[in-house]
C-alpha positions as CSV (number, residue, x, y, z in Angstrom):
1,X,-21.2,-13.1,-29.0
2,X,-17.9,-11.5,-29.7
3,X,-14.8,-13.2,-28.3
4,X,-13.3,-11.7,-25.3
5,X,-10.2,-9.6,-25.6
6,X,-7.2,-11.8,-25.2
7,X,-5.6,-11.5,-21.8
8,X,-3.2,-14.0,-20.5
9,X,-3.4,-14.6,-16.8
10,X,-2.8,-18.4,-16.7
11,X,-1.2,-17.8,-13.3
12,X,-1.5,-14.8,-10.9
13,X,1.2,-15.1,-8.2
14,X,0.6,-13.2,-4.8
15,X,3.7,-11.7,-3.3
16,X,3.6,-10.0,0.0
17,X,4.3,-6.3,-0.2
18,X,5.8,-6.2,3.2
19,X,8.9,-8.1,2.2
20,X,11.4,-6.2,-0.1
21,X,13.3,-9.4,-0.3
22,X,10.4,-11.3,-1.8
23,X,9.4,-8.5,-4.1
24,X,13.0,-8.3,-5.6
25,X,13.3,-12.0,-5.8
26,X,9.9,-12.1,-7.7
27,X,11.4,-10.0,-10.5
28,X,13.5,-13.0,-11.7
29,X,10.4,-15.3,-12.0
30,X,8.6,-16.1,-15.4
31,X,4.9,-15.6,-14.8
32,X,1.9,-14.0,-16.6
33,X,0.8,-11.9,-13.7
34,X,2.3,-11.0,-10.3
35,X,-0.1,-9.4,-7.8
36,X,2.0,-7.5,-5.2
37,X,-0.1,-7.9,-2.1
38,X,-1.3,-5.2,0.5
39,X,-4.2,-7.3,1.9
40,X,-4.0,-10.6,3.6
41,X,-0.2,-11.1,3.7
42,X,0.5,-7.7,5.1
43,X,-0.2,-7.0,8.9
44,X,-1.9,-3.6,9.7
45,X,1.3,-2.2,11.1
46,X,3.0,-3.0,7.9
47,X,0.5,-1.5,5.4
48,X,2.4,1.9,4.9
49,X,5.7,0.1,4.5
50,X,4.2,-2.2,1.9
51,X,2.8,0.6,-0.1
52,X,6.2,2.2,-0.3
53,X,7.9,-1.1,-1.2
54,X,5.4,-1.9,-4.0
55,X,5.7,1.6,-5.4
56,X,9.5,1.2,-5.5
57,X,9.1,-2.0,-7.5
58,X,6.5,-0.5,-9.9
59,X,8.9,2.4,-10.7
60,X,11.8,0.0,-11.6
61,X,12.3,-0.9,-15.2
62,X,10.1,-3.7,-16.5
63,X,11.5,-7.2,-16.6
64,X,10.5,-9.1,-19.8
65,X,9.6,-12.4,-18.0
66,X,6.5,-10.8,-16.2
67,X,3.7,-10.0,-18.5
68,X,1.5,-8.1,-16.0
69,X,2.4,-6.2,-12.8
70,X,-0.7,-6.0,-10.5
71,X,-1.4,-4.9,-6.9
72,X,-4.0,-6.4,-4.6
73,X,-5.3,-3.4,-2.6
74,X,-7.2,-3.7,0.7
75,X,-11.1,-4.1,0.4
76,X,-12.9,-0.9,-0.2
77,X,-15.0,-1.7,3.0
78,X,-11.8,-1.7,5.1
79,X,-11.3,2.1,4.8
80,X,-7.7,1.3,3.6
81,X,-8.3,1.3,-0.2
82,X,-8.0,5.0,-0.9
83,X,-4.6,5.1,1.0
84,X,-3.5,2.2,-1.0
85,X,-4.6,3.7,-4.4
86,X,-3.3,7.1,-3.6
87,X,0.3,5.7,-3.4
88,X,0.1,2.8,-5.8
89,X,-1.3,4.8,-8.7
90,X,2.0,6.8,-8.6
91,X,3.7,3.7,-10.0
92,X,5.0,4.0,-13.6
93,X,4.4,0.3,-14.4
94,X,1.1,-0.6,-12.8
95,X,-1.0,-2.7,-15.2
96,X,-3.8,-4.0,-13.0
97,X,-5.6,-3.6,-9.6
98,X,-6.9,-6.8,-7.7
99,X,-9.9,-5.7,-5.7
100,X,-10.7,-8.2,-2.8
101,X,-14.2,-8.8,-1.1
102,X,-16.2,-7.2,-3.9
103,X,-19.6,-7.7,-2.4
104,X,-21.4,-5.0,-4.6
105,X,-21.0,-2.9,-7.7
106,X,-20.3,0.1,-5.5
107,X,-16.9,-1.4,-4.6
108,X,-15.9,-1.1,-8.2
109,X,-17.5,2.2,-8.7
110,X,-15.3,3.6,-6.0
111,X,-12.1,2.2,-7.6
112,X,-13.1,3.2,-11.1
113,X,-13.8,6.8,-9.9
114,X,-10.5,7.0,-8.1
115,X,-8.7,5.8,-11.3
116,X,-10.4,8.5,-13.3
117,X,-9.5,11.1,-10.8
118,X,-5.9,10.2,-10.2
119,X,-5.0,9.2,-13.8
120,X,-7.5,11.0,-16.0
121,X,-5.4,10.7,-19.2
122,X,-5.0,6.9,-18.9
123,X,-8.8,6.4,-18.3
124,X,-10.4,8.8,-20.8
125,X,-11.4,7.2,-24.1
126,X,-10.1,9.1,-27.0
127,X,-7.2,10.4,-25.0
128,X,-3.7,9.8,-26.7
129,X,-2.6,8.1,-23.5
130,X,-5.7,5.9,-23.1
131,X,-4.3,2.7,-21.3
132,X,-6.5,1.9,-18.5
133,X,-5.4,0.1,-15.3
134,X,-7.4,-3.1,-15.5
135,X,-9.4,-4.3,-12.6
136,X,-9.7,-8.0,-11.3
137,X,-12.5,-8.5,-8.8
138,X,-12.4,-11.2,-6.1
139,X,-15.7,-12.9,-5.4
140,X,-15.6,-14.1,-1.8
141,X,-19.1,-14.3,-0.4
142,X,-22.7,-15.5,-0.9
143,X,-23.7,-11.9,-1.6
144,X,-21.2,-11.4,-4.3
145,X,-22.2,-14.7,-6.0
146,X,-25.8,-13.6,-6.0
147,X,-24.9,-10.1,-7.4
148,X,-22.5,-11.2,-10.1
149,X,-24.6,-9.7,-12.9
150,X,-24.2,-6.1,-11.5
151,X,-20.6,-6.7,-10.4
152,X,-19.6,-7.7,-14.0
153,X,-21.2,-4.6,-15.3
154,X,-19.9,-2.2,-12.7
155,X,-16.7,-0.9,-14.4
156,X,-15.5,-0.6,-18.0
157,X,-12.1,-1.4,-16.7
158,X,-13.0,-4.8,-15.3
159,X,-10.8,-7.5,-16.8
160,X,-11.5,-10.5,-14.8
161,X,-13.2,-12.3,-11.8
162,X,-11.4,-14.4,-9.3
163,X,-12.9,-17.0,-7.0
164,X,-11.7,-16.6,-3.5
165,X,-12.7,-20.0,-2.0
166,X,-11.5,-19.8,1.6
167,X,-13.5,-16.7,2.4
168,X,-16.4,-18.1,0.6
169,X,-16.3,-21.3,2.6
170,X,-16.1,-19.1,5.8
171,X,-19.1,-17.1,4.7
172,X,-21.2,-20.2,4.1
173,X,-19.8,-22.2,7.0
174,X,-18.8,-25.1,4.7
175,X,-15.6,-27.2,4.6
176,X,-13.4,-27.5,1.5
177,X,-12.9,-31.1,0.3
178,X,-10.4,-32.2,-2.4
179,X,-13.2,-32.8,-4.9
180,X,-14.4,-29.2,-4.6
181,X,-18.0,-30.2,-5.1
182,X,-19.2,-27.9,-2.4
183,X,-18.0,-24.9,-4.7
184,X,-19.8,-26.1,-7.9
185,X,-22.5,-23.5,-8.0
186,X,-20.2,-20.6,-7.2
187,X,-17.5,-21.6,-9.6
188,X,-20.0,-22.4,-12.4
189,X,-21.8,-19.0,-11.7
190,X,-18.5,-17.0,-11.9
191,X,-17.3,-18.6,-15.3
192,X,-20.8,-18.1,-16.8
193,X,-21.1,-14.5,-15.7
194,X,-17.7,-13.6,-16.9
195,X,-18.4,-15.0,-20.3
196,X,-21.7,-13.3,-20.5
197,X,-20.2,-10.1,-19.9
198,X,-17.2,-10.7,-22.1
199,X,-14.7,-10.5,-19.3
200,X,-11.4,-12.2,-20.6
201,X,-10.0,-13.6,-17.3
202,X,-11.4,-15.9,-14.7
203,X,-9.1,-17.1,-12.1
204,X,-9.8,-20.2,-9.9
205,X,-9.2,-20.8,-6.3
206,X,-5.9,-21.0,-4.5
207,X,-4.4,-24.6,-4.1
208,X,-3.1,-25.0,-0.6
209,X,-1.5,-28.3,-1.3
210,X,1.4,-28.4,-3.5
211,X,4.7,-29.5,-1.9
212,X,6.3,-32.8,-2.7
213,X,5.4,-35.2,-5.4
214,X,1.9,-35.8,-4.0
215,X,1.4,-32.1,-3.7
216,X,2.4,-31.5,-7.3
217,X,0.1,-34.2,-8.5
218,X,-2.8,-32.6,-6.5
219,X,-2.0,-29.2,-8.0
220,X,-2.0,-30.6,-11.4
221,X,-5.3,-32.3,-11.0
222,X,-7.0,-29.2,-9.3
223,X,-5.8,-27.1,-12.2
224,X,-7.1,-29.4,-14.8
225,X,-10.4,-29.4,-12.8
226,X,-10.6,-25.6,-13.0
227,X,-9.8,-25.7,-16.8
228,X,-12.6,-28.2,-17.4
229,X,-14.9,-25.9,-15.5
230,X,-14.2,-22.9,-17.8
231,X,-11.6,-21.0,-15.7
232,X,-8.7,-19.9,-17.9
233,X,-6.1,-19.2,-15.0
234,X,-5.5,-19.9,-11.3
235,X,-4.2,-17.9,-8.3
236,X,-0.9,-19.0,-6.9
237,X,0.7,-18.5,-3.5
238,X,4.1,-19.8,-4.1
239,X,6.6,-19.6,-7.1
240,X,6.7,-23.4,-7.3
241,X,3.1,-23.5,-8.4
242,X,3.6,-21.3,-11.2
243,X,5.1,-23.7,-13.9
244,X,2.4,-26.4,-13.3
245,X,-0.4,-23.9,-13.3
246,X,0.7,-22.2,-16.5
247,X,1.3,-25.4,-18.5
248,X,-2.2,-26.6,-17.6
249,X,-3.8,-23.4,-18.7
250,X,-2.0,-23.3,-21.9
251,X,-3.2,-25.3,-25.0
252,X,-1.5,-28.7,-25.0
253,X,0.4,-29.7,-28.2
254,X,-2.4,-31.9,-29.2
255,X,-4.9,-29.1,-28.6
256,X,-2.8,-26.6,-30.7
257,X,-2.3,-29.2,-33.5
258,X,-6.0,-29.9,-33.7
259,X,-6.9,-26.1,-33.7
260,X,-4.5,-25.3,-36.4
261,X,-5.8,-28.2,-38.6
262,X,-9.4,-27.0,-38.0
263,X,-8.6,-23.4,-38.9
264,X,-6.7,-24.3,-42.1
265,X,-9.4,-26.8,-43.3
266,X,-12.1,-24.4,-42.5
267,X,-10.8,-21.7,-44.8
268,X,-10.9,-24.3,-47.6
269,X,-14.4,-25.5,-46.6
270,X,-15.7,-21.9,-46.6
271,X,-14.1,-21.4,-50.2
272,X,-16.2,-24.5,-51.2
273,X,-19.4,-23.1,-49.6
274,X,-19.6,-25.9,-47.0
275,X,-20.8,-24.7,-43.5
276,X,-20.2,-28.2,-42.0
277,X,-17.6,-30.8,-42.7
278,X,-15.7,-33.5,-40.9
279,X,-12.2,-34.0,-39.5
280,X,-11.0,-37.3,-38.2
281,X,-14.4,-38.6,-38.4
282,X,-16.0,-35.8,-36.3
283,X,-18.3,-33.0,-37.6
284,X,-16.9,-29.5,-37.7
285,X,-19.2,-26.6,-37.6
286,X,-19.2,-22.9,-36.7
287,X,-19.0,-23.3,-32.9
288,X,-16.2,-25.9,-33.2
289,X,-14.3,-23.5,-35.6
290,X,-14.8,-20.7,-33.2
291,X,-13.3,-22.8,-30.4
292,X,-10.4,-23.7,-32.6
293,X,-9.7,-20.0,-33.5
294,X,-9.6,-19.2,-29.8
295,X,-7.2,-21.9,-29.0
296,X,-5.0,-20.8,-31.9
297,X,-4.9,-17.2,-30.5
298,X,-4.1,-18.3,-27.0
299,X,-1.4,-20.6,-28.3
300,X,0.3,-17.7,-29.9
301,X,0.1,-15.6,-26.7
302,X,1.6,-18.6,-24.8
303,X,4.5,-18.8,-27.0
304,X,3.7,-22.1,-28.9
305,X,5.2,-22.4,-32.3
306,X,1.9,-21.8,-34.3
307,X,3.6,-20.7,-37.4
308,X,5.5,-24.1,-37.5
309,X,2.2,-25.9,-37.1
310,X,0.6,-23.9,-39.9
311,X,3.4,-24.7,-42.1
312,X,3.2,-28.4,-41.2
313,X,-0.6,-28.7,-41.7
314,X,-0.9,-26.3,-44.7
315,X,-2.2,-29.1,-47.0
316,X,-4.9,-30.0,-44.4
317,X,-8.4,-30.6,-46.3
318,X,-11.9,-30.7,-45.1
319,X,-13.4,-34.2,-45.3
């Protein structure tokens, strides 16, 4: 299977659209993706104001420390999504739509149709202006987990799947515990489906405990748990979470070194006609090399000094 297109969403931070103060303050953060929120954090009476606030921010000049500007709209089932899209799609610097409570492919069909109607040049392949607004779908119910196959195939603009644990727990009448074992099936299903359909981004559940030393330790452990599960990013609800989350979901220095060594040695092994070889006493074959190449690519996106590592290990040989 081909590698998924590299999209860097180690952290996606929600910022309430009803607060212009928070929106302005967020522009000073360093984060992969900011999702300006029109859903849970905005009361019904503030939805219209929130749309205008977010539109104003999207029409400002970009800031270099934010890679992606996203907007979480209201669910298609709420009847508010079209009003959200009608205003938000006027924004000059909108990169991504976060669509909550995606229970069926029809939710994404609706959003995709609106994108094509409102911004045809950005969403028509072959157009000189082809640069589609990406979609991230939130999986929040038993129904959506059971229909992941259809959801993942529902839109050519789908770029990621996010696990919304609190609503999922509510739907199944289960209680979230620190070990997260009650979410094992849903989380595994999400990362597996995303990989099967070549979606580049999988965002894990929000961590609700993060303040103080104990909270930071908990956030670190929960983020590491998500990375082991196969997620490559995590939702954040407070700026203080972003640094820890982005560090965990970046290749570590040791991972980057290992990956660079593997890639360099593999080129030499390939020239020697060797399909399998060893490094540090461990066998290296095609799947391992593929993993190493993916780590190197992500390390470059995350700003690690890959060129320096390549120079340092240029003499690495296959064993």
